[in-house]
C-alpha positions in Angstrom: 15.5 15.9 -8.4 15.7 12.1 -7.9 19.0 10.4 -8.0 17.5 6.9 -8.6 17.6 5.2 -12.0 16.9 1.6 -11.2 13.9 0.1 -9.4 12.6 -3.3 -8.5 9.0 -4.2 -7.6 8.1 -7.4 -5.7 4.4 -8.3 -6.0 3.1 -7.1 -9.4 -0.5 -7.0 -8.3 -3.0 -4.2 -7.7 -0.6 -1.8 -6.1 2.5 -3.0 -7.9 1.1 -2.7 -11.4 -0.4 0.7 -10.7 3.0 1.9 -9.3 4.9 0.6 -12.3 2.6 2.3 -14.7 2.9 5.6 -12.7 6.6 5.3 -12.5 6.9 4.8 -16.3 4.7 7.8 -16.9 6.8 10.0 -14.5 10.2 8.8 -15.7 10.0 7.0 -19.0 13.8 6.2 -19.0 13.8 4.5 -15.7 14.9 0.8 -15.4 12.3 -1.4 -13.6 12.9 -5.0 -12.5 9.8 -7.1 -11.6 10.6 -9.9 -9.2 8.2 -12.8 -9.8 7.8 -16.3 -8.5 7.2 -17.9 -11.9 7.3 -17.3 -15.6 3.6 -17.6 -15.8 3.1 -14.6 -13.5 5.4 -12.4 -15.6 3.6 -13.4 -18.8 0.2 -12.1 -17.3 1.4 -8.5 -16.8 -0.8 -5.8 -18.3 0.1 -5.1 -21.9 1.3 -1.6 -21.4 3.8 -2.8 -18.8 4.8 -6.0 -20.5 5.5 -4.2 -23.8 7.8 -1.5 -22.2 11.5 -1.8 -23.1 12.3 -0.4 -19.6 10.8 -3.5 -17.9 12.8 -6.7 -17.1 11.6 -9.6 -15.1 13.5 -12.1 -12.9 12.1 -15.3 -11.5 13.1 -15.6 -7.8 12.4 -17.6 -4.7 10.8 -14.9 -2.6 11.4 -16.9 0.6 15.2 -16.9 -0.2 17.2 -13.7 0.5 20.1 -15.0 -1.6 17.8 -15.7 -4.6 16.4 -12.2 -4.5 19.7 -10.6 -3.7 21.3 -12.1 -6.8 18.7 -10.6 -9.1 18.9 -7.2 -7.3 22.6 -7.1 -7.6 22.7 -8.2 -11.2 20.4 -5.3 -12.2 22.0 -2.8 -9.8 18.7 -2.0 -8.2 18.7 1.2 -6.1 15.0 1.3 -4.9 13.1 -1.8 -3.9 9.3 -1.5 -3.6 7.7 -4.4 -1.8 4.0 -4.7 -2.5 3.3 -8.3 -1.5 0.0 -8.1 0.4 0.4 -11.3 2.5 1.8 -10.0 5.7 4.1 -11.6 8.2 7.2 -9.9 9.4 9.2 -13.2 8.9 8.4 -13.1 5.1 9.1 -9.4 4.6 12.2 -9.4 6.7 13.6 -11.9 4.2 13.1 -9.2 1.5 14.9 -6.7 3.7 17.8 -9.2 4.1 17.9 -9.6 0.3 18.2 -5.8 -0.1 21.0 -5.7 2.3 22.8 -8.6 0.8 22.6 -7.2 -2.7 24.6 -4.1 -1.6 23.0 -1.8 -4.2 19.7 -0.9 -2.6 19.6 2.6 -1.3 15.9 2.9 -0.4 13.3 0.4 0.6 9.5 0.8 0.4 7.9 -1.8 2.7 4.6 -3.4 2.0 2.3 -1.2 4.1 -0.2 0.9 2.0 -2.8 0.6 4.8 -3.4 2.0 8.3 -1.1 4.0 10.5 1.9 2.2 11.9 3.9 5.3 12.9 4.3 5.0 16.7 2.3 1.8 16.6 2.5 -1.1 19.0 0.0 -4.0 19.1 -2.2 -3.7 16.0 0.4 -3.0 13.4 3.2 -5.0 15.1 4.2 -7.0 12.1 4.8 -3.9 10.0 6.6 -2.1 12.9 8.9 -5.2 13.2 9.9 -4.7 9.5 10.6 -1.0 10.1 12.7 -2.0 13.1 14.6 -4.6 11.0 15.3 -2.0 8.2 16.8 0.3 10.9 18.9 -2.5 12.2 20.4 -3.4 8.8 20.8 0.3 7.9 18.5 0.6 4.9 16.6 3.9 4.6 12.8 3.4 4.0 9.7 5.3 3.0 6.3 4.3 4.6 3.1 5.0 2.7 -0.1 5.1 5.0 -3.3 5.3 3.1 -6.3 3.9 5.0 -8.8 1.7 3.1 -8.3 1.4 -0.6 -11.3 3.4 -2.1 -11.8 0.6 -4.6 -12.5 -1.8 -1.7 -15.3 0.0 0.1 -18.2 -1.9 -1.6 -16.2 -5.2 -1.1 -15.8 -4.8 2.7 -19.6 -4.1 3.0 -20.6 -7.0 0.7 -22.4 -4.4 -1.5 -22.7 -7.0 -4.3 -25.5 -8.6 -2.2 -27.7 -5.5 -2.6 -27.2 -4.5 1.0 -24.5 -2.5 2.7 -23.4 -4.5 5.8 -22.0 -2.4 8.7 -20.4 -3.7 11.8 -21.4 -1.5 14.7 -22.8 2.0 14.3 -20.7 2.9 11.3 -20.4 6.5 12.4 -16.7 6.6 13.0 -14.7 8.6 10.4 -12.0 6.6 8.4 -9.6 7.4 5.6 -9.7 6.1 2.1 -7.4 6.5 -0.8 -7.5 5.2 -4.4 -4.9 2.8 -5.6 -4.1 5.0 -8.6 -3.5 8.0 -6.2 -1.3 5.8 -3.9 0.8 4.6 -6.8 1.0 8.0 -8.4 2.1 9.6 -5.1 4.8 7.1 -4.6 6.1 7.5 -8.1 6.0 11.2 -7.7 8.0 11.4 -4.5 10.6 8.8 -5.6 11.3 10.7 -8.9 11.2 14.2 -7.4 13.3 13.9 -4.3 16.9 12.8 -3.4 17.5 10.1 -0.8 18.3 12.7 1.8 14.7 13.9 1.8 13.1 10.5 1.7 15.1 8.5 4.2 13.0 7.1 7.1 9.9 9.2 6.2 6.2 8.5 6.8 3.4 9.9 4.6 -0.2 10.0 5.7 -2.4 10.0 2.6 -6.2 10.6 2.4 -8.3 10.9 -0.7 -11.6 10.9 1.2 -12.8 10.9 4.8 -16.1 9.2 5.3 -18.0 6.7 7.5 -19.5 3.4 6.7 -23.0 4.9 7.2 -22.2 7.8 4.8 -20.7 5.3 2.3 -23.9 3.3 2.3 -25.8 6.5 1.4 -23.4 7.2 -1.4 -24.0 3.8 -2.9 -27.7 4.2 -2.4 -27.9 0.8 -0.6 -29.9 -0.1 2.5 -27.5 -0.3 5.5 -27.8 -3.4 7.7 -26.0 -3.2 11.0 -24.6 -6.5 12.2 -22.2 -7.9 14.8 -20.3 -9.8 12.1 -20.3 -9.8 8.3 -22.5 -12.7 7.2 -20.5 -15.5 5.5 -21.9 -17.0 2.2 -21.7 -20.8 2.1 -18.1 -22.0 2.0 -16.7 -18.5 2.7 -15.2 -16.9 5.8 -15.9 -13.2 6.2 -14.0 -12.9 9.5 -11.3 -10.7 7.9 -13.9 -8.2 6.7 -15.5 -8.2 10.1 -12.1 -7.5 11.7 -11.4 -4.7 9.2 -14.7 -3.0 10.0 -14.2 -3.4 13.7 -10.9 -1.6 13.2 -12.7 1.2 11.4 -15.2 1.4 14.2 -12.4 1.8 16.7 -11.1 5.0 15.0 -7.8 3.4 13.9 -9.1 3.5 10.3 -8.3 7.2 10.2 -4.9 8.2 8.9 -4.9 10.8 11.6 -4.6 8.1 14.3 -2.0 8.7 17.0 -1.1 5.7 19.0 0.6 7.8 21.7 -2.7 9.5 22.5 -4.9 6.6 21.5 -7.0 9.1 19.6 -7.7 10.4 16.1 -6.1 13.7 15.1 -8.0 14.9 12.1 -5.3 17.5 11.3 -2.8 14.7 10.6 -5.2 12.8 8.2 -4.0 13.5 4.7 -1.0 15.5 5.9 1.2 13.8 3.3 -1.0 15.0 0.4 0.8 18.4 0.3 3.9 16.6 -1.0 2.2 16.1 -4.3 1.5 19.8 -5.1 -1.4 20.5 -7.5 -2.7 16.9 -7.5 -6.5 16.5 -7.3 -7.2 13.5 -5.1 -9.9 11.1 -6.1 -13.0 10.8 -3.9 -15.2 7.8 -3.3 -17.6 9.4 -5.8 -14.9 9.7 -8.4 -13.6 6.2 -8.1 -17.1 4.5 -8.2 -18.8 7.0 -10.6 -21.4 8.0 -8.0 
């Protein structure tokens, strides 16, 4: 069983809120500290989270290790879960430094929740840099690798336009996992395992394995193959184009192996077995297709 009784979450957004709800469901007596940048952010938490007696909030400067460390130490936080989506290693290494300075944090969950970084070099270099820093300061960590959030599939194809835009052929398999499954899995392993089994581990999750072409068929939308996602007036879709190009390269699969520069389908979803009995949500489940 888990030895942790006190958690902190930085970034109470899509993943953060889902994790907090899952953690409360798995372990109702746990203490959870939400680190926020302002009082207004903490006041906008979902009602089921905000009303829980197990929840506390602390307003911190998330660019200051000392500011965050003081809050972590005051609440004797043992597990720090970083879910802030804006990604630069400089920003997230400050969070790592805060965990080290606090002196109470036994386990760190870095803000990954995306594509494979295990053994990575160029593409996921920012995340690998944070893993390296965690090793340098001596804080054990858990990395959750999930592929594309299932909820985002219509977003990355601009499905709201009535078309399903695909960069390239759209025939390369990629992994997708729902936010609720990601959050539930993380809560499960953190409340079911001691530190000795979690330290410096990587989990490859996969709810569905599909292609952009197959996804278009599921959503019953006409596929339009493009070199770049068209940008509506005043908007820049270059990030979506880059994301789809990554999927087209094969690195969107959670089975990707950087050492071999190839996809190993047997690795995709290899972490699922650590949540025994769980039924993983498919694209059809999430979107009611």
